[in-house]
C-alpha positions as a Markdown table, in Angstrom:
| # | Residue | x | y | z |
|---|---|---|---|---|
| 1 | Met | 46.2 | 8.6 | -110.2 |
| 2 | Ser | 45.6 | 11.0 | -107.4 |
| 3 | Pro | 47.7 | 14.2 | -107.2 |
| 4 | Leu | 49.3 | 12.9 | -104.0 |
| 5 | Ser | 50.5 | 9.7 | -105.6 |
| 6 | Ser | 51.9 | 11.5 | -108.6 |
| 7 | Ser | 53.9 | 14.1 | -106.5 |
| 8 | Trp | 57.6 | 13.7 | -107.1 |
| 9 | Gln | 58.2 | 15.5 | -103.8 |
| 10 | Leu | 56.3 | 12.8 | -101.8 |
| 11 | Trp | 58.1 | 10.0 | -103.6 |
| 12 | Ala | 61.5 | 11.8 | -102.9 |
| 13 | Leu | 60.7 | 12.1 | -99.2 |
| 14 | Leu | 59.7 | 8.5 | -99.0 |
| 15 | Ser | 62.9 | 7.6 | -100.8 |
| 16 | Ala | 64.9 | 9.5 | -98.2 |
| 17 | Leu | 63.0 | 7.8 | -95.4 |
| 18 | Phe | 63.6 | 4.4 | -96.8 |
| 19 | Ala | 67.3 | 5.2 | -97.5 |
| 20 | Ala | 67.7 | 6.3 | -93.8 |
| 21 | Leu | 66.1 | 3.1 | -92.6 |
| 22 | Thr | 68.3 | 1.1 | -95.0 |
| 23 | Ala | 71.4 | 2.6 | -93.5 |
| 24 | Ile | 70.3 | 1.6 | -90.0 |
| 25 | Phe | 69.1 | -1.9 | -91.0 |
| 26 | Ala | 72.2 | -2.5 | -93.1 |
| 27 | Lys | 74.6 | -1.5 | -90.3 |
| 28 | Val | 73.0 | -4.1 | -88.0 |
| 29 | Gly | 72.7 | -6.7 | -90.7 |
| 30 | Val | 76.3 | -6.5 | -91.9 |
| 31 | Glu | 77.6 | -7.3 | -88.4 |
| 32 | Gly | 79.4 | -10.7 | -88.5 |
| 33 | Ile | 79.2 | -11.3 | -92.2 |
| 34 | Asn | 81.2 | -10.3 | -95.3 |
| 35 | Ser | 79.9 | -6.9 | -96.6 |
| 36 | Asp | 79.9 | -8.2 | -100.2 |
| 37 | Leu | 77.7 | -11.2 | -99.2 |
| 38 | Ala | 75.4 | -8.8 | -97.3 |
| 39 | Thr | 75.1 | -6.8 | -100.6 |
| 40 | Leu | 74.2 | -9.9 | -102.5 |
| 41 | Ile | 71.6 | -10.9 | -100.0 |
| 42 | Arg | 70.1 | -7.5 | -100.1 |
| 43 | Thr | 70.1 | -7.3 | -103.9 |
| 44 | Thr | 68.5 | -10.7 | -104.2 |
| 45 | Ile | 65.7 | -9.7 | -101.8 |
| 46 | Val | 65.2 | -6.4 | -103.7 |
| 47 | Leu | 65.0 | -8.3 | -107.1 |
| 48 | Val | 62.5 | -10.9 | -105.8 |
| 49 | Thr | 60.4 | -8.2 | -104.1 |
| 50 | Leu | 60.3 | -6.0 | -107.1 |
| 51 | Ala | 59.5 | -8.9 | -109.4 |
| 52 | Met | 56.5 | -9.8 | -107.2 |
| 53 | Ile | 55.3 | -6.3 | -107.2 |
| 54 | Leu | 55.5 | -6.0 | -111.0 |
| 55 | Phe | 53.8 | -9.4 | -111.3 |
| 56 | Ala | 51.0 | -8.6 | -108.9 |
| 57 | Thr | 50.2 | -5.2 | -110.6 |
| 58 | Gly | 50.3 | -6.7 | -114.1 |
| 59 | Gln | 53.3 | -4.6 | -115.1 |
| 60 | Leu | 55.3 | -7.6 | -116.4 |
| 61 | Thr | 52.9 | -8.4 | -119.2 |
| 62 | Ser | 53.5 | -6.6 | -122.5 |
| 63 | Pro | 56.1 | -4.1 | -121.3 |
| 64 | Gly | 56.4 | -2.8 | -124.9 |
| 65 | Pro | 59.6 | -2.2 | -126.8 |
| 66 | Ile | 62.7 | -1.1 | -124.9 |
| 67 | Ser | 65.2 | 0.9 | -127.0 |
| 68 | Pro | 68.9 | 0.0 | -127.1 |
| 69 | Arg | 69.6 | 3.4 | -125.6 |
| 70 | Ser | 67.4 | 2.6 | -122.6 |
| 71 | Trp | 69.1 | -0.8 | -122.2 |
| 72 | Leu | 72.5 | 0.8 | -122.3 |
| 73 | Phe | 71.7 | 3.5 | -119.7 |
| 74 | Leu | 69.7 | 1.1 | -117.5 |
| 75 | Thr | 72.7 | -1.3 | -117.6 |
| 76 | Leu | 75.1 | 1.6 | -116.7 |
| 77 | Ser | 72.8 | 2.6 | -113.9 |
| 78 | Ala | 72.6 | -0.9 | -112.6 |
| 79 | Leu | 76.4 | -1.2 | -112.6 |
| 80 | Gly | 76.6 | 2.1 | -110.8 |
| 81 | Thr | 74.0 | 1.0 | -108.2 |
| 82 | Gly | 75.9 | -2.3 | -107.6 |
| 83 | Ala | 79.2 | -0.5 | -107.2 |
| 84 | Ser | 77.6 | 2.1 | -104.8 |
| 85 | Trp | 76.0 | -0.7 | -102.7 |
| 86 | Leu | 79.2 | -2.6 | -102.5 |
| 87 | Cys | 81.1 | 0.5 | -101.4 |
| 88 | Tyr | 78.3 | 1.5 | -99.0 |
| 89 | Phe | 78.1 | -1.8 | -97.3 |
| 90 | Arg | 81.9 | -1.9 | -97.0 |
| 91 | Ala | 81.8 | 1.5 | -95.4 |
| 92 | Leu | 79.1 | 0.6 | -93.0 |
| 93 | Lys | 81.0 | -2.5 | -92.0 |
| 94 | Leu | 84.0 | -0.4 | -91.2 |
| 95 | Gly | 82.5 | 2.8 | -89.9 |
| 96 | Pro | 79.6 | 4.3 | -88.0 |
| 97 | Ala | 76.3 | 4.8 | -89.9 |
| 98 | Thr | 76.2 | 8.4 | -88.5 |
| 99 | Leu | 79.3 | 9.2 | -90.5 |
| 100 | Val | 78.9 | 6.9 | -93.5 |
| 101 | Ala | 75.4 | 8.1 | -94.5 |
| 102 | Pro | 76.2 | 11.8 | -94.6 |
| 103 | Ile | 79.3 | 11.2 | -96.7 |
| 104 | Asp | 77.2 | 9.0 | -99.0 |
| 105 | Lys | 74.9 | 11.9 | -99.4 |
| 106 | Leu | 77.6 | 13.8 | -101.2 |
| 107 | Ser | 76.0 | 12.0 | -104.1 |
| 108 | Val | 73.5 | 14.9 | -104.0 |
| 109 | Val | 76.3 | 17.3 | -104.8 |
| 110 | Leu | 77.7 | 15.1 | -107.5 |
| 111 | Val | 74.3 | 14.6 | -109.1 |
| 112 | Ala | 74.0 | 18.4 | -109.3 |
| 113 | Leu | 77.4 | 18.7 | -110.9 |
| 114 | Phe | 76.8 | 15.8 | -113.3 |
| 115 | Gly | 73.3 | 17.2 | -114.1 |
| 116 | Val | 74.9 | 20.5 | -115.2 |
| 117 | Val | 77.7 | 18.9 | -117.2 |
| 118 | Phe | 75.9 | 16.0 | -118.8 |
| 119 | Leu | 72.2 | 17.0 | -118.8 |
| 120 | Gly | 72.4 | 20.7 | -119.2 |
| 121 | Glu | 70.4 | 21.4 | -116.0 |
| 122 | Arg | 70.7 | 24.8 | -114.4 |
| 123 | Pro | 70.1 | 24.9 | -110.7 |
| 124 | Ser | 68.9 | 28.3 | -109.3 |
| 125 | Leu | 71.1 | 30.4 | -107.0 |
| 126 | Gln | 69.0 | 29.0 | -104.1 |
| 127 | Gly | 69.6 | 25.5 | -105.4 |
| 128 | Trp | 73.4 | 26.1 | -105.5 |
| 129 | Ile | 73.3 | 27.4 | -102.0 |
| 130 | Gly | 71.5 | 24.3 | -100.9 |
| 131 | Ile | 73.9 | 22.1 | -102.7 |
| 132 | Ala | 76.9 | 23.9 | -101.1 |
| 133 | Leu | 75.3 | 23.5 | -97.7 |
| 134 | Ile | 74.8 | 19.8 | -98.2 |
| 135 | Ala | 78.5 | 19.5 | -99.1 |
| 136 | Ala | 79.6 | 21.6 | -96.2 |
| 137 | Gly | 77.4 | 19.6 | -93.8 |
| 138 | Ala | 78.7 | 16.3 | -95.0 |
| 139 | Val | 82.3 | 17.5 | -94.6 |
| 140 | Leu | 81.6 | 18.9 | -91.1 |
| 141 | Ile | 80.1 | 15.7 | -90.0 |
| 142 | Ala | 83.0 | 13.7 | -91.4 |
| 143 | Ile | 85.6 | 15.9 | -89.8 |
| 144 | Lys | 83.7 | 16.0 | -86.5 |
| 145 | Gly | 83.4 | 12.2 | -86.4 |
C-alpha cells in the first residue's frame, strides 16, 4: 500500500468532499418524494455498491471471525447512521442545504465531546479551539440563515 493510499488525512478529505456532494445531490434528489423513501433508495444503492466493491476485491471471502463486541458496536453504528440519514434527508427536504449541512457538521463537536467522555481522547488546546470555531461557525450560519 502506498503512503498516499494509507494516509488518514487523504481519506478524511475525500470523505468531506463526498459528504458535500451528497448534500447537494440529496437536496435535488429529495424534491418531489418522501424523504424516508429517498433515504431507503440511497441506502439500498450504497449497500449494493459496497457489496459489489467487496466482491470485486475479494474481501467477501473468508472475512475471519467477527467478535460479538464488534457485532454489537457495528449494529449500534448502523442504527445511528440510519437515524442520522433519516433526519438529514428530512432536514434537506424542509430546509436549504446551505443551512442544513453546517448544522449537521455539529457532529464534529459532538464526536470530540463523546471521544473525551467515552474513549478517553484528549484533544490539544489547538484542537479545542478548532472544535469551538466549528461550533461557532455552525451557529452563526444557522442564525444568519
